C-alpha positions as CSV (number, residue, x, y, z in Angstrom):
1,M,-14.8,-26.1,-3.0
2,E,-13.7,-22.6,-2.3
3,L,-10.1,-22.1,-1.5
4,D,-9.4,-19.5,1.2
5,L,-6.3,-17.5,0.2
6,G,-6.9,-14.9,2.8
7,I,-7.0,-12.2,0.1
8,E,-8.9,-9.1,1.1
9,E,-10.1,-6.3,-1.1
10,F,-9.9,-2.7,0.0
11,Q,-11.9,-0.3,-2.1
12,L,-10.4,3.1,-2.8
13,P,-11.9,5.9,-5.0
14,G,-10.6,4.7,-8.3
15,G,-10.5,0.9,-7.7
16,A,-9.4,-1.7,-5.2
17,L,-6.2,-3.0,-3.7
18,R,-6.2,-6.8,-3.1
19,F,-3.7,-8.6,-0.9
20,N,-3.5,-11.0,2.0
21,P,-2.8,-8.9,5.1
22,A,-1.4,-12.0,6.9
23,D,1.1,-12.9,4.2
24,P,4.6,-13.1,5.7
25,A,6.1,-11.9,2.4
26,L,4.2,-8.7,2.9
27,F,5.9,-8.2,6.3
28,G,9.3,-8.7,4.6
29,R,8.3,-6.0,2.0
30,L,7.1,-3.8,4.9
31,E,10.6,-3.8,6.4
32,Q,12.0,-2.5,3.1
33,L,9.2,0.0,2.2
34,Q,10.6,3.0,4.0
35,D,14.1,2.5,2.6
36,K,12.8,2.2,-0.9
37,L,10.6,5.3,-0.5
38,C,13.5,7.3,1.0
39,A,15.8,6.2,-1.9
40,I,13.6,8.0,-4.4
41,D,15.7,10.9,-5.7
42,A,13.3,12.8,-7.8
43,Q,13.3,16.5,-7.9
44,D,10.1,16.7,-9.9
45,P,7.0,16.0,-7.8
46,W,5.4,14.1,-10.8
47,E,8.4,11.9,-11.0
48,F,8.4,11.3,-7.2
49,D,4.7,10.4,-7.4
50,R,5.3,8.0,-10.2
51,Q,8.3,6.3,-8.5
52,A,6.5,6.1,-5.1
53,K,3.5,4.5,-6.6
54,A,5.7,2.0,-8.3
55,V,7.2,1.1,-4.9
56,L,3.7,0.8,-3.4
57,N,2.6,-1.5,-6.3
58,W,5.6,-3.6,-5.4
59,F,4.6,-3.5,-1.7
60,F,1.0,-4.5,-2.2
61,G,2.0,-7.1,-4.7
62,P,1.1,-8.2,-8.3
63,G,-2.2,-7.2,-9.7
64,N,-2.4,-3.9,-7.7
65,D,-2.3,-0.5,-9.4
66,V,-2.0,2.2,-6.7
67,D,-2.4,5.0,-9.2
68,Q,-5.6,3.6,-10.5
69,A,-6.9,2.8,-7.0
70,L,-6.3,6.4,-6.0
71,G,-8.0,7.8,-9.1
72,S,-4.6,9.1,-10.3
73,V,-4.5,11.5,-7.4
74,S,-0.9,12.4,-6.4
75,L,0.5,11.0,-3.2
76,L,1.8,14.4,-2.4
77,A,-1.7,16.1,-2.7
78,S,-3.3,17.2,0.5
79,G,-6.5,15.6,1.8
80,A,-9.3,17.6,3.4
81,N,-7.7,16.8,6.8
82,G,-4.4,18.6,5.8
83,K,-2.4,15.4,5.6
84,S,-0.9,14.1,2.3
85,V,-2.7,11.4,0.4
86,F,0.3,9.2,1.2
87,E,0.0,9.8,4.9
88,N,-3.7,9.0,4.8
89,L,-3.1,5.9,2.8
90,M,-0.5,4.6,5.2
91,E,-2.6,5.5,8.3
92,A,-5.6,3.6,6.8
93,F,-3.5,0.5,6.2
94,V,-1.5,0.4,9.5
95,P,-4.4,-1.2,11.5
96,I,-5.0,-3.7,8.6
97,L,-1.4,-4.7,8.6
98,Q,-1.2,-5.0,12.4
99,E,-4.2,-7.3,12.3
100,G,-2.5,-9.3,9.6
101,V,0.6,-9.7,11.7
102,E,-1.5,-10.9,14.6
103,R,-3.4,-13.3,12.4
104,C,-0.2,-14.7,10.9
105,A,1.4,-15.1,14.3
106,A,-1.5,-17.2,15.5
107,T,-1.3,-19.5,12.5
108,C,2.2,-19.3,10.9
């Protein structure tokens, strides 16, 4: 018997992030994410990057390592599209999280 936990794997350049996009606990963390990121008071870009990745690890949940999944690229680095790696990461996950909310609403 295979137990369906709803966990999905999202492959990034350095590894994967694994979580259930329809987990209500994730939505609770989503509500706190912006506040936690805004509360980072680091003058040094390396320290900001370290703390922001720690917050993202908390957001995506146990077993995830955002730094590893991003191949240790700074969240503040610019992508080829001119947006920060952080912006690109969030834009990639917004539709996934929206779908998760809809899936949860249909079953929770």
